[in-house]
Backbone as JSON, one array per atom type, in Angstrom:
{
  "sequence": "MFNPKRSKLMKNIPLLRPNAILIAFISVVIITISNYQAFTQEYKIKTIVIDAGHGGKDGSTRGLYSTEKDVALKTALHLGAAIEANMKDVKVIYTRTEDVFIPLYERIAIANNAKADLFISIHCNDMPVYRSTVVTGYRKNSRGKRIPITSTVSRKSTSTRGVETFVSGMGRVNEQDEAIKRENASIFLEDNYKENYEGFDPNNPENFIILSLMKNTFRTQSLKLAKLVQDQYVSVGRVDRGVQEKSLAVLARAGMPAILTEIGFISNPDEENYMNSEEGQNEITNCLLKAIENYKKSIEG",
  "N": [[0.86, -1.2, 0.0], [0.52, 2.24, -0.76], [2.52, 4.64, 0.83], [2.37, 7.85, 1.73], [3.81, 9.41, 3.56], [6.2, 8.08, 3.89], [7.24, 8.31, 1.36], [7.69, 11.06, 1.23], [9.64, 11.34, 3.14], [11.72, 9.86, 2.0], [12.29, 11.46, -0.14], [13.67, 13.52, 1.01], [16.1, 12.47, 1.75], [18.09, 12.25, -0.37], [18.72, 14.97, -0.51], [19.89, 15.59, 1.89], [22.2, 14.04, 1.94], [24.04, 14.95, -0.19], [24.53, 17.51, 0.9], [25.8, 16.9, 3.29], [28.05, 15.62, 2.29], [29.17, 17.75, 0.87], [29.74, 19.54, 2.97], [31.65, 18.03, 4.34], [33.63, 17.84, 2.39], [34.36, 20.54, 2.05], [35.39, 21.0, 4.56], [37.64, 19.32, 4.51], [39.11, 20.57, 2.48], [39.64, 23.09, 3.69], [41.21, 22.3, 5.87], [43.3, 21.12, 4.49], [44.33, 23.27, 3.0], [45.24, 24.85, 5.11], [47.24, 23.19, 6.14], [48.88, 23.16, 3.9], [49.65, 25.84, 3.73], [51.13, 26.05, 6.06], [53.11, 24.34, 5.39], [54.44, 25.76, 3.41], [55.15, 28.22, 4.44], [57.71, 28.83, 5.37], [59.18, 29.11, 3.13], [61.94, 29.8, 1.05], [63.9, 31.58, -1.35], [66.39, 29.91, -2.63], [67.84, 28.64, -4.65], [68.47, 29.3, -8.02], [67.88, 28.55, -11.34], [69.35, 29.32, -14.36], [68.67, 29.56, -17.7], [70.14, 29.57, -20.76], [68.84, 30.1, -23.79], [68.58, 27.79, -26.58], [71.55, 26.86, -28.47], [74.63, 25.28, -29.55], [73.99, 23.0, -32.15], [71.44, 23.89, -32.35], [70.79, 26.68, -33.38], [69.97, 28.51, -35.36], [68.62, 30.93, -35.51], [69.15, 34.26, -36.18], [70.53, 37.6, -36.33], [71.65, 40.48, -38.12], [74.36, 40.22, -37.65], [74.77, 38.67, -35.39], [73.93, 35.8, -33.31], [71.0, 34.32, -31.84], [71.52, 32.35, -29.89], [74.06, 33.0, -28.9], [73.76, 35.61, -27.87], [71.83, 35.12, -25.92], [73.26, 33.41, -24.21], [75.35, 35.11, -23.36], [73.85, 37.01, -21.95], [72.68, 35.39, -19.97], [74.91, 34.54, -18.49], [75.84, 37.0, -17.53], [73.64, 37.73, -15.96], [73.63, 35.67, -14.05], [76.09, 36.18, -12.75], [75.5, 38.68, -11.67], [73.45, 38.05, -9.86], [74.84, 36.4, -8.07], [76.61, 38.27, -7.04], [74.97, 40.14, -5.8], [73.02, 38.83, -4.35], [73.75, 37.09, -2.0], [72.9, 34.83, -0.64], [71.84, 33.12, -2.44], [72.02, 30.42, -4.67], [73.34, 29.9, -7.89], [72.63, 28.15, -10.84], [73.54, 27.04, -14.02], [72.11, 26.07, -17.15], [73.64, 25.81, -19.36], [76.99, 26.83, -20.1], [78.46, 27.34, -22.24], [78.74, 27.11, -25.86], [76.81, 24.79, -26.51], [74.6, 22.09, -27.37], [71.66, 21.52, -25.62], [69.12, 19.37, -24.86], [65.6, 20.15, -24.57], [64.14, 18.81, -22.54], [66.16, 18.1, -20.79], [67.01, 20.52, -19.79], [64.98, 21.49, -18.05], [65.02, 19.36, -16.37], [67.43, 19.63, -15.07], [66.86, 21.76, -13.37], [64.75, 20.67, -11.84], [66.04, 18.45, -10.64], [67.9, 19.76, -9.1], [66.32, 20.84, -7.23], [65.41, 23.45, -7.55], [64.32, 26.83, -6.94], [63.49, 28.76, -8.65], [63.14, 29.06, -12.19], [64.58, 30.44, -14.97], [64.44, 31.23, -18.25], [66.23, 32.46, -20.96], [65.82, 34.23, -23.94], [65.99, 35.45, -27.38], [63.84, 37.33, -29.43], [62.26, 36.86, -32.66], [61.25, 37.59, -35.99], [58.98, 35.94, -38.23], [59.85, 34.49, -41.43], [58.65, 35.67, -44.48], [57.54, 34.64, -47.63], [57.37, 35.84, -50.88], [56.18, 36.46, -54.23], [57.77, 38.2, -56.77], [57.92, 40.45, -59.55], [60.52, 40.5, -61.78], [61.2, 41.25, -64.27], [60.54, 41.18, -67.86], [59.71, 39.06, -70.63], [59.42, 38.08, -74.09], [57.11, 35.92, -75.62], [56.79, 33.3, -78.13], [54.87, 34.38, -79.77], [55.18, 36.99, -79.48], [54.12, 38.16, -77.25], [54.24, 39.85, -74.11], [55.7, 38.38, -71.32], [55.71, 38.07, -67.83], [58.66, 37.87, -65.79], [59.35, 36.12, -62.95], [60.35, 35.85, -59.49], [61.02, 34.23, -56.31], [60.98, 35.86, -53.24], [62.4, 36.2, -50.05], [61.4, 37.6, -47.0], [61.45, 39.48, -43.92], [60.02, 41.19, -41.12], [61.72, 44.01, -39.99], [61.24, 45.97, -38.25], [59.67, 45.42, -36.06], [59.54, 45.41, -32.52], [60.42, 45.15, -28.99], [59.65, 43.64, -25.73], [58.76, 40.56, -24.15], [57.31, 38.2, -21.87], [56.95, 34.8, -21.03], [54.84, 32.29, -19.55], [54.11, 28.91, -18.6], [51.36, 27.54, -20.33], [47.89, 26.84, -19.46], [47.13, 24.5, -20.68], [49.2, 22.69, -20.41], [49.61, 22.28, -17.77], [49.2, 19.96, -16.28], [51.44, 18.45, -16.73], [53.19, 19.0, -14.76], [52.73, 17.34, -12.69], [54.25, 14.9, -12.17], [56.77, 15.92, -11.55], [56.23, 17.34, -9.18], [55.29, 15.3, -7.53], [57.6, 13.72, -7.44], [59.38, 15.43, -6.15], [58.14, 15.67, -3.66], [58.39, 13.09, -2.71], [60.84, 12.86, -1.51], [60.44, 13.68, 1.04], [59.94, 11.51, 2.68], [62.42, 10.54, 3.27], [63.41, 11.96, 5.31], [64.03, 12.31, 8.81], [61.47, 12.13, 11.23], [59.45, 13.14, 9.56], [56.69, 13.55, 9.6], [56.25, 15.26, 11.75], [57.85, 17.38, 10.95], [56.55, 18.33, 8.67], [54.02, 18.75, 9.49], [52.04, 16.65, 9.4], [51.74, 16.28, 6.69], [51.22, 14.08, 4.04], [52.26, 12.46, 1.29], [50.99, 10.22, 0.22], [48.4, 10.26, 0.98], [44.9, 10.63, 0.24], [44.18, 13.31, 0.28], [46.31, 14.49, -0.88], [45.83, 14.96, -3.56], [44.43, 17.33, -3.6], [46.35, 19.02, -2.54], [48.29, 18.75, -4.51], [47.02, 20.04, -6.65], [46.89, 22.59, -5.54], [49.61, 23.21, -5.4], [50.32, 23.23, -8.14], [48.73, 25.34, -9.05], [49.82, 27.34, -7.46], [52.45, 27.46, -8.49], [51.87, 28.35, -11.07], [50.61, 30.81, -10.51], [52.68, 32.17, -9.16], [54.6, 32.17, -11.15], [53.4, 33.83, -13.05], [53.37, 36.14, -11.52], [56.15, 36.72, -11.2], [56.8, 37.04, -13.9], [55.32, 39.33, -14.53], [56.62, 41.2, -12.89], [59.12, 41.24, -14.13], [58.43, 42.31, -16.67], [57.54, 44.81, -15.84], [59.93, 45.99, -15.0], [61.35, 46.12, -17.4], [59.74, 47.96, -18.78], [60.14, 50.2, -17.21], [62.58, 51.19, -18.02], [62.1, 52.06, -20.5], [61.53, 50.18, -22.51], [59.6, 48.58, -25.09], [56.53, 47.27, -24.26], [55.37, 44.09, -24.62], [53.92, 42.44, -23.11], [52.77, 39.87, -20.75], [52.48, 36.47, -21.4], [50.69, 33.37, -21.73], [51.82, 30.35, -22.84], [52.11, 27.23, -24.62], [54.8, 25.89, -23.84], [57.47, 23.72, -24.14], [59.83, 23.75, -22.63], [59.1, 24.85, -20.24], [56.98, 23.39, -19.3], [57.17, 21.12, -17.56], [58.14, 22.02, -15.18], [58.98, 21.95, -11.79], [58.62, 24.16, -10.18], [58.18, 27.79, -9.89], [58.39, 29.21, -13.12], [59.74, 30.96, -15.9], [59.95, 32.26, -19.27], [61.79, 34.59, -20.9], [61.77, 36.98, -23.44], [64.19, 38.97, -24.6], [64.39, 40.89, -26.53], [64.12, 41.81, -30.06], [66.0, 40.12, -32.3], [65.86, 40.33, -34.95], [65.44, 42.94, -35.46], [67.44, 45.56, -36.31], [68.22, 47.73, -34.62], [67.52, 46.8, -32.05], [69.07, 44.5, -32.01], [71.65, 45.62, -31.97], [71.46, 46.92, -29.5], [71.13, 44.73, -27.68], [73.56, 43.5, -27.93], [75.35, 45.37, -27.08], [77.4, 46.79, -24.45], [76.08, 48.55, -22.73], [73.4, 47.87, -23.21], [73.36, 45.16, -22.42], [73.97, 45.46, -19.68], [71.72, 46.92, -18.84], [69.57, 45.17, -19.39], [70.28, 43.02, -17.75], [70.18, 44.24, -15.22], [67.45, 44.83, -15.08], [66.31, 42.27, -14.97], [67.53, 41.32, -12.64], [66.56, 43.1, -10.64], [63.84, 42.49, -10.78], [63.84, 39.83, -9.89], [64.84, 40.2, -7.31], [62.79, 41.77, -6.2], [60.71, 39.94, -6.38], [61.63, 37.93, -4.67], [61.63, 39.29, -2.21], [58.89, 39.72, -1.92], [57.95, 37.15, -1.62], [59.32, 36.07, 0.58], [58.87, 37.88, 2.55]],
  "CA": [[0.0, 0.0, 0.0], [1.33, 3.44, -0.9], [2.67, 5.41, 2.07], [2.83, 9.17, 1.33], [4.8, 9.93, 4.52], [7.47, 7.43, 3.58], [7.72, 8.91, 0.11], [8.19, 12.39, 1.55], [10.89, 11.17, 3.87], [12.74, 9.4, 1.06], [12.66, 12.59, -1.0], [14.61, 14.38, 1.74], [17.4, 11.81, 1.94], [19.1, 12.68, -1.36], [19.11, 16.35, -0.26], [20.76, 15.63, 3.05], [23.49, 13.39, 1.69], [24.98, 15.86, -0.86], [24.93, 18.58, 1.8], [26.78, 16.34, 4.22], [29.27, 15.41, 1.52], [29.73, 19.07, 0.58], [30.33, 20.07, 4.21], [32.85, 17.25, 4.61], [34.65, 18.21, 1.39], [34.84, 21.88, 2.39], [36.24, 20.86, 5.76], [38.92, 18.75, 4.07], [39.83, 21.63, 1.73], [40.12, 24.08, 4.64], [42.32, 21.68, 6.62], [44.39, 20.91, 3.54], [44.93, 24.57, 2.72], [45.97, 25.25, 6.31], [48.47, 22.39, 6.16], [49.72, 23.58, 2.79], [50.23, 27.12, 4.09], [52.16, 25.77, 7.06], [54.19, 23.67, 4.67], [55.14, 26.7, 2.52], [55.38, 29.54, 5.04], [59.15, 29.06, 5.55], [59.76, 29.02, 1.8], [62.97, 30.76, 0.73], [64.54, 31.46, -2.66], [67.76, 29.48, -2.37], [68.5, 28.19, -5.87], [67.88, 29.78, -9.27], [68.48, 27.98, -12.55], [69.31, 30.26, -15.5], [68.74, 28.79, -18.94], [70.44, 30.31, -22.0], [68.12, 29.39, -24.84], [69.23, 27.23, -27.76], [72.94, 26.44, -28.27], [75.14, 24.21, -30.41], [73.34, 22.84, -33.46], [70.15, 24.61, -32.3], [71.21, 28.08, -33.33], [69.78, 29.11, -36.69], [68.04, 32.26, -35.41], [70.23, 35.23, -36.16], [70.28, 38.93, -36.84], [72.57, 40.84, -39.2], [75.72, 39.79, -37.36], [74.85, 37.86, -34.17], [72.95, 34.74, -33.19], [70.23, 34.3, -30.58], [72.14, 31.48, -28.89], [75.21, 33.69, -28.31], [73.24, 36.73, -27.07], [71.17, 34.53, -24.75], [74.3, 32.92, -23.31], [76.01, 36.27, -22.77], [72.93, 37.59, -20.96], [72.52, 34.44, -18.86], [76.14, 34.59, -17.67], [75.83, 38.29, -16.83], [72.61, 37.69, -14.91], [74.12, 34.8, -12.98], [77.13, 36.9, -12.0], [74.84, 39.75, -10.91], [72.74, 37.43, -8.74], [75.86, 35.95, -7.11], [77.21, 39.45, -6.42], [73.99, 40.93, -5.04], [72.13, 37.97, -3.55], [74.76, 36.15, -1.5], [72.28, 33.62, -0.1], [71.21, 32.39, -3.54], [72.91, 29.62, -5.53], [73.01, 29.98, -9.31], [72.97, 26.99, -11.67], [73.31, 27.3, -15.44], [71.86, 24.88, -17.98], [74.84, 25.73, -20.19], [77.91, 27.95, -19.97], [79.17, 27.42, -23.5], [77.9, 26.87, -27.03], [76.51, 23.37, -26.66], [73.17, 21.77, -27.51], [71.04, 20.87, -24.47], [67.7, 19.1, -25.14], [64.67, 20.89, -23.71], [63.77, 18.05, -21.34], [67.29, 18.11, -19.87], [67.1, 21.85, -19.18], [64.1, 21.58, -16.88], [65.45, 18.29, -15.46], [68.5, 20.23, -14.26], [66.19, 22.55, -12.33], [64.0, 19.76, -10.96], [66.98, 17.65, -9.86], [68.57, 20.65, -8.15], [65.28, 21.37, -6.34], [65.5, 24.9, -7.72], [63.16, 27.61, -6.54], [63.09, 29.54, -9.83], [63.74, 28.71, -13.47], [64.48, 31.58, -15.86], [64.98, 30.92, -19.57], [66.49, 33.71, -21.67], [65.78, 34.08, -25.39], [65.79, 36.62, -28.21], [62.7, 37.15, -30.32], [62.54, 36.94, -34.09], [60.06, 37.63, -36.83], [58.98, 34.86, -39.23], [60.18, 34.83, -42.81], [57.54, 35.6, -45.42], [57.99, 34.51, -49.01], [56.44, 36.42, -51.85], [56.61, 36.42, -55.63], [57.93, 39.55, -57.33], [58.24, 40.5, -60.98], [61.87, 41.05, -61.95], [61.37, 41.69, -65.67], [59.6, 40.62, -68.83], [60.23, 38.45, -71.85], [58.38, 37.88, -75.09], [56.97, 34.53, -76.07], [56.91, 33.1, -79.58], [53.87, 35.21, -80.44], [55.5, 38.39, -79.24], [53.42, 38.66, -76.08], [55.11, 40.06, -72.96], [55.48, 37.44, -70.21], [56.52, 38.52, -66.67], [59.66, 37.0, -65.18], [59.15, 36.24, -61.49], [61.23, 35.1, -58.57], [60.53, 34.2, -54.93], [61.8, 36.67, -52.35], [62.16, 35.98, -48.63], [61.48, 38.85, -46.25], [60.93, 39.49, -42.56], [59.91, 42.53, -40.56], [62.88, 44.46, -39.21], [60.81, 47.11, -37.42], [58.99, 44.93, -34.84], [60.43, 45.54, -31.38], [59.78, 45.02, -27.68], [59.98, 42.53, -24.83], [57.62, 39.82, -23.63], [57.7, 37.1, -20.99], [56.0, 33.71, -21.11], [54.72, 31.25, -18.54], [53.49, 27.73, -19.18], [49.92, 27.66, -20.47], [47.05, 25.9, -18.69], [47.03, 23.24, -21.41], [50.29, 21.78, -20.06], [49.83, 22.34, -16.33], [49.22, 18.6, -15.71], [52.77, 17.86, -16.9], [53.96, 19.27, -13.55], [52.37, 16.36, -11.65], [55.32, 13.99, -11.82], [57.85, 16.67, -10.89], [55.8, 17.66, -7.83], [55.28, 14.05, -6.78], [58.97, 13.28, -7.23], [59.99, 16.26, -5.13], [57.52, 15.36, -2.38], [58.81, 11.77, -2.27], [62.03, 13.0, -0.66], [60.02, 13.92, 2.42], [60.01, 10.26, 3.44], [63.8, 10.26, 3.63], [63.75, 12.77, 6.46], [63.59, 11.87, 10.13], [60.33, 12.87, 11.8], [58.85, 13.95, 8.5], [55.32, 13.91, 9.96], [56.32, 16.44, 12.59], [58.44, 18.48, 10.19], [55.6, 18.84, 7.69], [52.72, 18.87, 10.16], [51.08, 15.66, 8.94], [51.68, 16.16, 5.23], [51.48, 12.71, 3.61], [52.06, 12.4, -0.15], [50.16, 9.08, -0.17], [47.05, 10.49, 1.45], [44.02, 11.16, -0.82], [44.19, 14.78, 0.29], [47.43, 14.96, -1.69], [45.32, 15.46, -4.84], [44.1, 18.74, -3.39], [47.62, 19.73, -2.36], [48.92, 18.77, -5.82], [46.38, 21.11, -7.39], [47.32, 23.85, -4.95], [51.0, 23.45, -5.81], [50.32, 23.6, -9.55], [48.17, 26.69, -9.14], [50.79, 28.24, -6.87], [53.53, 27.63, -9.46], [51.36, 29.19, -12.15], [50.39, 32.16, -9.98], [53.96, 32.8, -8.89], [55.25, 32.4, -12.45], [52.76, 35.04, -13.59], [53.82, 37.27, -10.69], [57.53, 37.03, -11.58], [56.78, 37.54, -15.28], [54.83, 40.73, -14.47], [57.7, 42.02, -12.32], [60.13, 41.38, -15.18], [57.92, 43.26, -17.65], [57.51, 46.15, -15.21], [61.29, 46.51, -15.01], [61.65, 46.49, -18.79], [59.0, 49.19, -19.1], [60.71, 51.31, -16.45], [63.75, 51.73, -18.73], [61.65, 52.51, -21.81], [61.33, 49.14, -23.5], [58.23, 48.4, -25.57], [55.93, 46.18, -23.5], [54.5, 43.18, -25.37], [53.08, 41.79, -22.13], [52.97, 38.53, -20.21], [51.62, 35.56, -22.14], [50.73, 31.95, -21.4], [52.01, 29.56, -24.06], [52.44, 25.82, -24.41], [56.24, 25.8, -24.08], [58.0, 22.48, -23.58], [60.9, 23.96, -21.66], [58.51, 25.26, -18.97], [55.79, 22.58, -18.97], [57.38, 20.15, -16.49], [58.88, 22.67, -14.1], [58.47, 21.77, -10.44], [58.85, 25.43, -9.5], [57.82, 28.9, -10.77], [59.29, 29.23, -14.27], [59.39, 31.91, -16.95], [60.82, 32.42, -20.43], [61.72, 36.01, -21.25], [62.33, 37.39, -24.74], [64.82, 40.24, -24.22], [64.37, 41.82, -27.65], [64.04, 41.21, -31.39], [67.28, 40.07, -32.99], [65.55, 40.67, -36.34], [65.42, 44.4, -35.52], [68.83, 45.99, -36.21], [68.44, 48.56, -33.44], [67.48, 45.96, -30.86], [70.25, 43.63, -32.07], [72.76, 46.42, -31.47], [71.23, 47.14, -28.06], [71.36, 43.5, -26.91], [74.98, 43.15, -28.03], [76.17, 46.43, -26.49], [77.64, 46.7, -23.01], [74.99, 49.28, -22.08], [72.17, 47.07, -23.29], [73.53, 43.99, -21.56], [73.86, 45.9, -18.28], [70.35, 47.32, -18.56], [68.75, 43.95, -19.37], [70.66, 42.28, -16.55], [69.65, 44.95, -14.06], [65.99, 44.65, -15.07], [66.02, 40.91, -14.49], [67.98, 41.22, -11.24], [65.61, 43.82, -9.79], [62.58, 41.73, -10.75], [64.08, 38.68, -9.03], [64.96, 40.71, -5.92], [61.44, 42.15, -5.76], [59.94, 38.71, -6.21], [62.16, 37.27, -3.46], [61.13, 40.04, -1.06], [57.45, 39.52, -1.8], [57.72, 35.78, -1.21], [59.91, 35.79, 1.88], [58.36, 38.85, 3.52]],
  "C": [[0.88, 1.24, 0.0], [1.32, 4.25, 0.4], [3.23, 6.79, 1.74], [3.88, 9.74, 2.28], [6.16, 9.35, 4.23], [8.08, 8.05, 2.32], [8.33, 10.28, 0.36], [9.53, 12.33, 2.25], [12.02, 10.78, 2.92], [13.2, 10.54, 0.15], [13.7, 13.48, -0.32], [16.01, 13.79, 1.85], [18.43, 12.24, 0.91], [19.56, 14.12, -1.14], [20.09, 16.45, 0.91], [22.15, 15.08, 2.74], [24.46, 14.29, 0.92], [25.44, 16.99, 0.04], [25.99, 18.11, 2.77], [28.11, 16.13, 3.53], [29.96, 16.74, 1.24], [30.4, 19.66, 1.8], [31.64, 19.35, 4.52], [33.97, 17.64, 3.67], [35.23, 19.58, 1.71], [35.76, 21.83, 3.6], [37.61, 20.33, 5.39], [39.76, 19.8, 3.35], [40.43, 22.65, 2.68], [41.32, 23.54, 5.41], [43.54, 21.53, 5.72], [45.1, 22.22, 3.23], [45.75, 25.05, 3.9], [47.29, 24.51, 6.4], [49.43, 22.83, 5.08], [50.41, 24.91, 3.1], [51.34, 26.94, 5.12], [53.39, 25.16, 6.39], [55.06, 24.66, 3.89], [55.54, 28.0, 3.2], [56.87, 29.85, 5.27], [59.89, 29.02, 4.22], [60.76, 30.15, 1.56], [63.49, 30.5, -0.7], [66.01, 31.15, -2.43], [68.54, 29.13, -3.64], [67.73, 28.69, -7.1], [68.62, 29.15, -10.43], [68.26, 28.97, -13.7], [69.6, 29.45, -16.77], [69.0, 29.72, -20.13], [69.82, 29.52, -23.16], [68.99, 28.92, -25.99], [70.68, 26.84, -27.48], [73.34, 25.32, -29.2], [74.45, 24.2, -31.76], [71.98, 23.55, -33.52], [70.45, 26.09, -32.22], [71.04, 28.8, -34.64], [69.24, 30.53, -36.63], [69.15, 33.29, -35.27], [69.74, 36.58, -36.67], [71.22, 39.2, -38.0], [73.96, 40.28, -38.94], [75.85, 38.9, -36.11], [73.75, 36.82, -34.15], [72.24, 34.81, -31.85], [70.96, 33.51, -29.51], [73.3, 32.17, -28.18], [74.75, 34.85, -27.41], [72.59, 36.21, -25.8], [72.19, 34.06, -23.73], [75.01, 34.07, -22.61], [75.15, 36.89, -21.66], [72.77, 36.69, -19.74], [73.72, 34.49, -17.94], [76.22, 35.9, -16.89], [74.82, 38.3, -15.7], [73.07, 36.83, -13.75], [75.16, 35.47, -12.11], [76.51, 38.0, -11.14], [74.1, 39.19, -9.7], [73.74, 37.01, -7.66], [76.48, 37.13, -6.37], [76.25, 40.19, -5.48], [73.07, 40.11, -4.14], [72.97, 36.79, -3.02], [74.18, 34.83, -1.01], [71.64, 32.75, -1.19], [72.28, 31.69, -4.39], [72.42, 29.7, -6.97], [73.49, 28.72, -10.03], [72.62, 27.35, -13.11], [72.98, 26.0, -16.17], [72.99, 24.72, -18.99], [75.67, 26.99, -19.98], [78.76, 28.12, -21.22], [78.22, 27.06, -24.64], [77.71, 25.38, -27.27], [74.99, 23.18, -26.76], [72.7, 21.01, -26.27], [69.57, 20.62, -24.81], [66.79, 19.81, -24.13], [64.35, 20.13, -22.43], [64.91, 18.02, -20.33], [67.41, 19.45, -19.14], [66.23, 21.92, -17.91], [64.45, 20.47, -15.89], [66.56, 18.78, -14.55], [67.9, 21.0, -13.08], [65.46, 21.65, -11.34], [64.94, 18.97, -10.07], [67.72, 18.47, -8.81], [67.6, 21.21, -7.11], [65.29, 22.9, -6.35], [64.2, 25.57, -7.32], [62.64, 28.5, -7.66], [63.81, 29.0, -11.04], [63.49, 29.87, -14.41], [65.2, 31.27, -17.17], [65.07, 32.2, -20.39], [66.59, 33.46, -23.17], [65.75, 35.45, -26.06], [64.62, 36.31, -29.16], [63.12, 37.32, -31.78], [61.22, 37.0, -34.84], [60.12, 36.53, -37.89], [59.32, 35.39, -40.62], [58.95, 34.66, -43.68], [58.1, 35.54, -46.84], [56.93, 35.06, -49.95], [57.05, 36.37, -53.25], [56.64, 37.84, -56.19], [58.29, 39.43, -58.81], [59.58, 41.18, -61.14], [62.12, 41.54, -63.38], [60.33, 41.03, -66.56], [60.37, 40.0, -69.99], [59.08, 38.28, -72.84], [58.33, 36.4, -75.49], [57.04, 34.47, -77.59], [55.93, 33.94, -80.39], [54.11, 36.69, -80.22], [54.82, 38.99, -78.02], [54.38, 38.78, -74.89], [54.71, 39.11, -71.81], [56.34, 37.89, -69.02], [57.49, 37.44, -66.2], [59.58, 37.19, -63.66], [60.2, 35.45, -60.72], [60.62, 35.19, -57.17], [61.51, 34.94, -54.02], [61.39, 36.37, -50.9], [62.37, 37.29, -47.86], [61.02, 38.63, -44.82], [60.9, 40.92, -42.06], [61.17, 42.84, -39.76], [62.52, 45.62, -38.28], [60.15, 46.66, -36.12], [59.98, 44.91, -33.69], [59.68, 45.28, -30.08], [60.19, 43.76, -26.94], [58.69, 41.87, -24.36], [58.14, 38.65, -22.81], [56.58, 36.07, -20.96], [56.02, 32.84, -19.86], [54.01, 30.08, -19.2], [51.97, 27.87, -19.21], [49.17, 26.6, -19.71], [46.96, 24.55, -19.37], [48.1, 22.23, -21.04], [50.53, 21.72, -18.57], [49.9, 20.95, -15.7], [50.59, 17.93, -15.86], [53.66, 18.13, -15.67], [53.73, 18.19, -12.5], [53.55, 15.52, -11.2], [56.46, 14.69, -11.1], [57.5, 16.96, -9.44], [55.82, 16.4, -6.98], [56.7, 13.58, -6.44], [59.65, 14.12, -6.14], [59.43, 15.95, -3.75], [57.99, 14.02, -1.84], [60.02, 11.84, -1.34], [61.69, 13.28, 0.78], [60.21, 12.68, 3.27], [61.42, 9.92, 3.89], [64.23, 11.02, 4.88], [63.26, 12.13, 7.76], [62.44, 12.76, 10.59], [59.62, 13.74, 10.75], [57.41, 14.37, 8.82], [55.3, 15.17, 10.82], [56.83, 17.64, 11.8], [57.44, 19.14, 9.23], [54.16, 18.8, 8.18], [51.67, 17.94, 9.55], [50.94, 15.52, 7.45], [52.08, 14.75, 4.8], [51.21, 12.61, 2.11], [51.18, 11.24, -0.62], [48.7, 9.22, 0.25], [46.18, 11.01, 0.31], [43.97, 12.67, -0.87], [45.31, 15.34, -0.56], [46.97, 15.48, -3.05], [44.97, 16.94, -4.75], [45.39, 19.55, -3.3], [48.35, 19.84, -3.69], [48.33, 19.9, -6.67], [46.8, 22.47, -6.87], [48.74, 24.21, -5.37], [51.06, 23.91, -7.27], [49.79, 25.02, -9.73], [49.11, 27.71, -8.56], [51.93, 28.5, -7.84], [53.09, 28.58, -10.57], [51.19, 30.63, -11.69], [51.7, 32.88, -9.76], [54.75, 33.05, -10.16], [54.7, 33.67, -13.09], [53.23, 36.28, -12.82], [55.24, 37.69, -11.08], [57.57, 37.62, -12.99], [56.33, 39.0, -15.32], [55.91, 41.66, -13.9], [58.81, 42.25, -13.33], [59.69, 42.43, -16.2], [57.9, 44.67, -17.1], [58.9, 46.79, -15.24], [61.71, 46.93, -16.43], [61.01, 47.83, -19.14], [59.62, 50.4, -18.42], [61.93, 51.93, -17.13], [63.4, 52.07, -20.18], [61.48, 51.46, -22.88], [59.85, 49.04, -23.9], [57.66, 47.13, -24.94], [54.99, 45.35, -24.38], [53.74, 42.24, -24.43], [53.56, 40.42, -21.66], [51.99, 37.61, -20.93], [51.77, 34.14, -21.63], [50.79, 31.16, -22.7], [52.39, 28.13, -23.7], [53.9, 25.6, -24.79], [56.82, 24.58, -23.37], [59.01, 22.71, -22.5], [60.35, 24.36, -20.29], [57.49, 24.26, -18.42], [55.99, 21.69, -17.75], [58.17, 20.73, -15.32], [58.21, 22.42, -12.76], [58.73, 22.98, -9.58], [58.32, 26.55, -10.4], [58.86, 29.03, -11.89], [58.8, 30.22, -15.31], [60.39, 31.81, -18.11], [60.68, 33.86, -20.87], [62.44, 36.28, -22.56], [62.86, 38.81, -24.56], [64.86, 41.26, -25.35], [64.34, 41.08, -28.96], [65.39, 41.28, -32.08], [67.1, 40.39, -34.46], [65.47, 42.18, -36.54], [66.86, 44.9, -35.33], [69.14, 46.84, -34.99], [68.46, 47.73, -32.17], [68.66, 44.96, -30.85], [71.47, 44.37, -31.54], [72.67, 46.62, -29.97], [71.59, 45.9, -27.24], [72.83, 43.08, -26.93], [75.88, 44.19, -27.37], [76.35, 46.22, -25.0], [76.52, 47.4, -22.24], [73.71, 48.47, -22.07], [72.23, 45.85, -22.4], [73.38, 44.36, -20.09], [72.42, 46.24, -17.92], [69.43, 46.11, -18.47], [69.01, 43.16, -18.1], [70.08, 42.92, -15.31], [68.13, 44.82, -13.95], [65.63, 43.29, -14.5], [66.4, 40.76, -13.03], [66.99, 41.89, -10.3], [64.28, 43.08, -9.67], [62.72, 40.53, -9.83], [64.16, 39.11, -7.57], [63.59, 41.09, -5.38], [60.56, 40.93, -5.52], [60.34, 38.0, -4.91], [61.62, 37.95, -2.2], [59.65, 39.78, -0.84], [57.12, 38.11, -1.28], [58.17, 35.52, 0.24], [59.44, 36.77, 2.96], [59.43, 39.77, 4.06]]
}
């Protein structure tokens, strides 16, 4: 026999269960965030990896007289020296110090293996080559009709200028998972790791929440550093092309905040001269150094 009271009661059960689940989930998130903040509150910038883009056989991008790989290396070495001179508590690691080819996956592996706190990749920008057909003259065919003589000409813009800084796009954020998990695994090697990390357990289901928090933190901090870099460029009169998120392999698997900065267009003769000059090198280096110093202060308090 149909029981209307029972039916009404049963209708309420599905409403109570999601609410209870939601309350439980929110509680877990709050606890997890608190643990994560405790885990990161003593965070210090101790190691910075500087990556000079390209190198060796990977060095076809060039201006009128210089190559991107050489300018990037010169800038990377200057920046590293400036950091060592002005930030005594920071260790600098280079992905290369000479003209050699380093695969992209090895570059970020150097940073991950060193447990670096920042990864900065230095590049020069370039404009693509456009090919067009031009008429170079005329000839007459057998009937006496004029036929144009054409050839293909390669051109690129030499007027485009400015600086831009990239962070890894959201499409590749999941590639950070393994790096984060690998770094967290070292926790188990420490004595009293539960006390040291206030209950943080990489094998606990809550780790999925923490993993997401870490990925979002890396992305947020990467964007923050990139903005600070662009601000410094603008302060000395450079043309601001902004901060962009792109699917870049060299940044995708970084287990730390990571940026790639384009210090100028090597296809622009004026910017090529600037990047190769002592004045330009000093200015670019100082911009990057100040941005890193400001970032460090904001993170460490």
